C-alpha positions as a Markdown table, in Angstrom:
| # | Residue | x | y | z |
|---|---|---|---|---|
| 1 | Unk | 37.5 | 76.7 | 308.7 |
| 2 | Unk | 35.3 | 77.2 | 311.8 |
| 3 | Unk | 31.5 | 76.9 | 311.5 |
| 4 | Unk | 31.2 | 80.5 | 312.8 |
| 5 | Unk | 33.4 | 81.7 | 310.0 |
| 6 | Unk | 31.4 | 79.8 | 307.4 |
| 7 | Unk | 28.2 | 81.3 | 308.6 |
| 8 | Unk | 29.7 | 84.8 | 308.5 |
| 9 | Unk | 30.9 | 84.4 | 304.9 |
| 10 | Unk | 27.5 | 83.0 | 303.9 |
| 11 | Unk | 25.7 | 86.0 | 305.5 |
| 12 | Unk | 28.0 | 88.5 | 303.7 |
| 13 | Unk | 27.4 | 86.8 | 300.3 |
| 14 | Unk | 23.7 | 86.8 | 300.9 |
| 15 | Unk | 23.7 | 90.5 | 301.7 |
| 16 | Unk | 25.8 | 91.2 | 298.5 |
| 17 | Unk | 23.3 | 89.3 | 296.3 |
| 18 | Unk | 20.3 | 90.9 | 297.9 |
| 19 | Unk | 21.9 | 94.4 | 297.4 |
| 20 | Unk | 22.5 | 93.6 | 293.8 |
| 21 | Unk | 18.9 | 92.6 | 293.3 |
| 22 | Unk | 17.6 | 95.8 | 294.9 |
| 23 | Unk | 19.9 | 98.0 | 292.9 |
| 24 | Unk | 19.0 | 96.3 | 289.7 |
| 25 | Unk | 15.3 | 96.7 | 290.5 |
| 26 | Unk | 15.8 | 100.4 | 291.3 |
| 27 | Unk | 17.6 | 101.0 | 288.0 |
| 28 | Unk | 14.9 | 99.2 | 286.1 |
| 29 | Unk | 12.1 | 101.4 | 287.7 |
| 30 | Unk | 14.0 | 104.6 | 287.2 |
| 31 | Unk | 14.8 | 103.8 | 283.6 |
| 32 | Unk | 11.3 | 102.6 | 282.8 |
| 33 | Unk | 10.1 | 106.1 | 282.3 |
| 34 | Unk | 12.7 | 108.5 | 280.9 |
| 35 | Unk | 12.2 | 112.2 | 281.4 |
| 36 | Unk | 14.1 | 115.2 | 280.0 |
| 37 | Unk | 14.3 | 116.9 | 283.4 |
| 38 | Unk | 17.0 | 115.3 | 285.5 |
| 39 | Unk | 17.2 | 115.1 | 289.3 |
| 40 | Unk | 18.2 | 118.4 | 290.9 |
| 41 | Unk | 16.4 | 120.5 | 288.4 |
| 42 | Unk | 14.2 | 123.3 | 289.8 |
| 43 | Unk | 10.5 | 122.2 | 290.1 |
| 44 | Unk | 8.2 | 123.1 | 287.3 |
| 45 | Unk | 4.6 | 124.1 | 287.9 |
| 46 | Unk | 2.7 | 125.4 | 290.9 |
| 47 | Unk | -0.6 | 126.9 | 292.1 |
| 48 | Unk | -2.3 | 129.5 | 289.9 |
| 49 | Unk | -5.7 | 131.1 | 289.5 |
| 50 | Unk | -6.6 | 132.5 | 286.0 |
| 51 | Unk | -9.6 | 133.4 | 283.9 |
| 52 | Unk | -10.8 | 131.3 | 281.0 |
| 53 | Unk | -12.0 | 132.9 | 277.8 |
| 54 | Unk | -15.6 | 132.1 | 278.8 |
| 55 | Unk | -15.2 | 134.1 | 282.0 |
| 56 | Unk | -14.9 | 131.2 | 284.4 |
| 57 | Unk | -12.2 | 131.0 | 287.0 |
| 58 | Unk | -9.6 | 128.2 | 286.5 |
| 59 | Unk | -7.0 | 127.1 | 289.0 |
| 60 | Unk | -4.3 | 124.5 | 289.0 |
| 61 | Unk | -6.8 | 122.2 | 290.7 |
| 62 | Unk | -9.6 | 122.6 | 288.2 |
| 63 | Unk | -8.6 | 119.7 | 286.0 |
| 64 | Unk | -7.2 | 117.4 | 288.7 |
| 65 | Unk | -7.9 | 113.8 | 287.6 |
| 66 | Unk | -7.0 | 114.7 | 284.0 |
| 67 | Unk | -3.7 | 115.0 | 282.3 |
| 68 | Unk | -2.9 | 118.6 | 281.2 |
| 69 | Unk | -0.8 | 119.8 | 278.3 |
| 70 | Unk | 0.0 | 123.5 | 278.6 |
| 71 | Unk | 1.3 | 125.9 | 276.0 |
| 72 | Unk | 2.3 | 129.5 | 276.7 |
| 73 | Unk | 1.9 | 132.0 | 273.9 |
| 74 | Unk | -0.1 | 135.0 | 272.8 |
| 75 | Unk | -2.7 | 135.8 | 270.1 |
| 76 | Unk | -0.6 | 138.2 | 268.2 |
| 77 | Unk | 2.2 | 135.7 | 267.8 |
| 78 | Unk | 3.2 | 135.6 | 264.1 |
| 79 | Unk | 4.2 | 132.0 | 263.7 |
| 80 | Unk | 5.2 | 129.8 | 266.7 |
| 81 | Unk | 1.9 | 129.9 | 268.5 |
| 82 | Unk | -0.5 | 129.3 | 265.7 |
| 83 | Unk | 1.7 | 126.4 | 264.5 |
| 84 | Unk | 1.9 | 124.9 | 268.0 |
| 85 | Unk | -1.9 | 125.2 | 268.5 |
| 86 | Unk | -2.5 | 123.6 | 265.0 |
| 87 | Unk | -0.2 | 120.7 | 266.0 |
| 88 | Unk | -2.1 | 120.4 | 269.4 |
| 89 | Unk | -5.4 | 120.3 | 267.5 |
| 90 | Unk | -4.1 | 117.5 | 265.3 |
| 91 | Unk | -2.8 | 115.6 | 268.4 |
| 92 | Unk | -6.2 | 115.8 | 270.1 |
| 93 | Unk | -7.9 | 114.5 | 267.0 |
| 94 | Unk | -5.3 | 111.6 | 266.7 |
| 95 | Unk | -5.8 | 110.6 | 270.3 |
| 96 | Unk | -9.4 | 109.7 | 269.7 |
| 97 | Unk | -11.2 | 108.5 | 272.9 |
| 98 | Unk | -7.9 | 109.0 | 274.8 |
| 99 | Unk | -8.3 | 112.8 | 274.4 |
| 100 | Unk | -11.0 | 112.6 | 277.1 |
| 101 | Unk | -8.2 | 111.9 | 279.6 |
| 102 | Unk | -6.5 | 115.2 | 278.7 |
| 103 | Unk | -7.1 | 118.9 | 279.1 |
| 104 | Unk | -5.3 | 121.2 | 276.7 |
| 105 | Unk | -4.6 | 124.8 | 278.0 |
| 106 | Unk | -3.3 | 127.9 | 276.2 |
| 107 | Unk | -2.0 | 130.4 | 278.7 |
| 108 | Unk | -1.3 | 133.9 | 277.4 |
| 109 | Unk | 2.0 | 135.6 | 278.1 |
| 110 | Unk | 0.5 | 138.9 | 276.9 |
| 111 | Unk | -2.4 | 139.8 | 279.2 |
| 112 | Unk | -2.4 | 143.4 | 278.2 |
| 113 | Unk | -3.8 | 142.5 | 274.7 |
| 114 | Unk | -5.2 | 139.1 | 275.3 |
| 115 | Unk | -8.5 | 139.7 | 276.9 |
| 116 | Unk | -11.1 | 137.0 | 277.3 |
| 117 | Unk | -12.8 | 138.1 | 274.0 |
| 118 | Unk | -9.4 | 138.1 | 272.2 |
| 119 | Unk | -8.7 | 134.6 | 273.4 |
| 120 | Unk | -12.2 | 133.4 | 272.5 |
| 121 | Unk | -12.0 | 134.8 | 269.0 |
| 122 | Unk | -8.4 | 133.5 | 268.4 |
| 123 | Unk | -9.1 | 129.9 | 269.6 |
| 124 | Unk | -12.0 | 129.5 | 267.2 |
| 125 | Unk | -9.4 | 128.6 | 264.6 |
| 126 | Unk | -8.3 | 125.6 | 266.6 |
| 127 | Unk | -9.7 | 122.6 | 268.4 |
| 128 | Unk | -12.6 | 123.7 | 270.6 |
| 129 | Unk | -11.2 | 121.5 | 273.5 |
| 130 | Unk | -8.3 | 123.9 | 273.9 |
| 131 | Unk | -9.1 | 126.3 | 276.8 |
| 132 | Unk | -7.6 | 129.8 | 276.7 |
| 133 | Unk | -6.5 | 131.4 | 280.0 |
| 134 | Unk | -5.6 | 135.0 | 280.8 |
| 135 | Unk | -5.3 | 137.1 | 284.0 |
| 136 | Unk | -3.7 | 140.2 | 285.4 |
| 137 | Unk | -0.1 | 140.9 | 284.6 |
| 138 | Unk | 0.9 | 139.8 | 288.2 |
| 139 | Unk | -1.0 | 136.5 | 287.7 |
| 140 | Unk | 0.6 | 135.8 | 284.3 |
| 141 | Unk | 4.1 | 136.7 | 285.6 |
| 142 | Unk | 3.6 | 134.3 | 288.5 |
| 143 | Unk | 2.5 | 131.3 | 286.4 |
| 144 | Unk | 5.2 | 132.0 | 283.8 |
| 145 | Unk | 7.8 | 132.0 | 286.7 |
| 146 | Unk | 6.4 | 128.7 | 288.1 |
| 147 | Unk | 6.7 | 127.0 | 284.8 |
| 148 | Unk | 10.1 | 128.6 | 284.0 |
| 149 | Unk | 8.8 | 130.1 | 280.8 |
| 150 | Unk | 11.1 | 132.7 | 279.1 |
| 151 | Unk | 9.1 | 135.8 | 278.3 |
| 152 | Unk | 10.5 | 139.0 | 276.8 |
| 153 | Unk | 8.2 | 141.6 | 275.3 |
| 154 | Unk | 9.9 | 143.7 | 272.5 |
| 155 | Unk | 8.0 | 147.0 | 273.1 |
| 156 | Unk | 8.9 | 150.3 | 271.6 |
| 157 | Unk | 7.4 | 153.5 | 273.1 |
| 158 | Unk | 3.7 | 153.2 | 273.7 |
| 159 | Unk | 2.9 | 151.1 | 270.6 |
| 160 | Unk | 0.4 | 148.3 | 270.9 |
| 161 | Unk | 2.0 | 146.5 | 267.9 |
| 162 | Unk | 4.9 | 144.5 | 269.4 |
| 163 | Unk | 6.1 | 140.9 | 269.5 |
| 164 | Unk | 6.9 | 138.9 | 272.6 |
| 165 | Unk | 9.9 | 136.5 | 272.6 |
| 166 | Unk | 9.1 | 133.4 | 274.5 |
| 167 | Unk | 10.0 | 129.7 | 274.9 |
| 168 | Unk | 7.7 | 127.4 | 273.0 |
| 169 | Unk | 7.6 | 124.0 | 274.8 |
| 170 | Unk | 4.5 | 122.0 | 275.6 |
| 171 | Unk | 4.3 | 121.2 | 279.4 |
| 172 | Unk | 2.8 | 117.9 | 280.4 |
| 173 | Unk | 1.3 | 117.5 | 283.8 |
| 174 | Unk | -0.1 | 114.3 | 285.3 |
| 175 | Unk | -3.6 | 113.9 | 286.9 |
| 176 | Unk | -2.2 | 114.8 | 290.3 |
| 177 | Unk | -0.9 | 118.1 | 288.8 |
| 178 | Unk | 2.7 | 117.1 | 288.9 |
| 179 | Unk | 5.1 | 117.9 | 286.1 |
| 180 | Unk | 6.0 | 115.0 | 283.9 |
| 181 | Unk | 7.8 | 116.2 | 280.8 |
| 182 | Unk | 8.2 | 118.9 | 278.2 |
| 183 | Unk | 7.5 | 118.2 | 274.5 |
| 184 | Unk | 9.7 | 120.0 | 272.0 |
| 185 | Unk | 8.0 | 122.5 | 269.6 |
| 186 | Unk | 9.4 | 120.8 | 266.5 |
| 187 | Unk | 7.3 | 117.6 | 267.0 |
| 188 | Unk | 4.4 | 117.0 | 264.6 |
| 189 | Unk | 0.8 | 116.7 | 265.8 |
| 190 | Unk | 1.0 | 112.9 | 265.2 |
| 191 | Unk | 4.3 | 112.7 | 267.2 |
| 192 | Unk | 2.7 | 114.7 | 270.1 |
| 193 | Unk | -0.2 | 112.3 | 270.1 |
| 194 | Unk | 2.1 | 109.3 | 270.2 |
| 195 | Unk | 4.1 | 110.8 | 273.1 |
| 196 | Unk | 1.0 | 111.6 | 275.1 |
| 197 | Unk | -0.4 | 108.1 | 274.6 |
| 198 | Unk | 2.9 | 106.7 | 275.7 |
| 199 | Unk | 3.1 | 108.8 | 278.8 |
| 200 | Unk | -0.5 | 107.9 | 279.8 |
| 201 | Unk | 0.2 | 104.3 | 279.2 |
| 202 | Unk | 3.4 | 104.3 | 281.3 |
| 203 | Unk | 1.6 | 106.0 | 284.1 |
| 204 | Unk | -1.0 | 103.2 | 284.1 |
| 205 | Unk | 1.8 | 100.6 | 284.0 |
| 206 | Unk | 3.7 | 102.0 | 287.0 |
| 207 | Unk | 0.6 | 102.5 | 289.1 |
| 208 | Unk | -0.2 | 106.1 | 288.3 |
| 209 | Unk | -3.6 | 107.6 | 287.8 |
């Protein structure tokens, strides 16, 4: 076999080996942090400006540098919302010092009834670190659309006594404001704390903030 042929074969083999190493490395990195949202899914999250229960203006940039866990609900919710906020309160307590890295937000999907005062009174039953946000109907419609939240008020005539069907996931955003994952509503407070601690730890491991 000619020397030139030997060199060509050696070069091809080297490229094959190198390609295998790169592919394996890429698969390892991609698999190191599993997410429930796969590639090609519509983006979740986006810019918003809302009003906190204390009257201050809060935007999507207000808590940059912190993780955010966001739940969408309303104060007249009969079961899912108080249960979710109770679990979130437990999670914040279980996180201990790590809770300082996180901001918990409760965004109303019922701005007609959930005034600043209504949110303030409602959230007194839960962890004081949970910030309630409301706004105009247009503002709430926009943020619900950005987060792909299902919202369906079940109104009848002009009655103020109605329920709002809605999705009940927790949305986790990283310190850059990018969507990371959703947490299922059936998780316990302890399980939520474990998931949050794991996500924050993985972010540190892979060079995140």
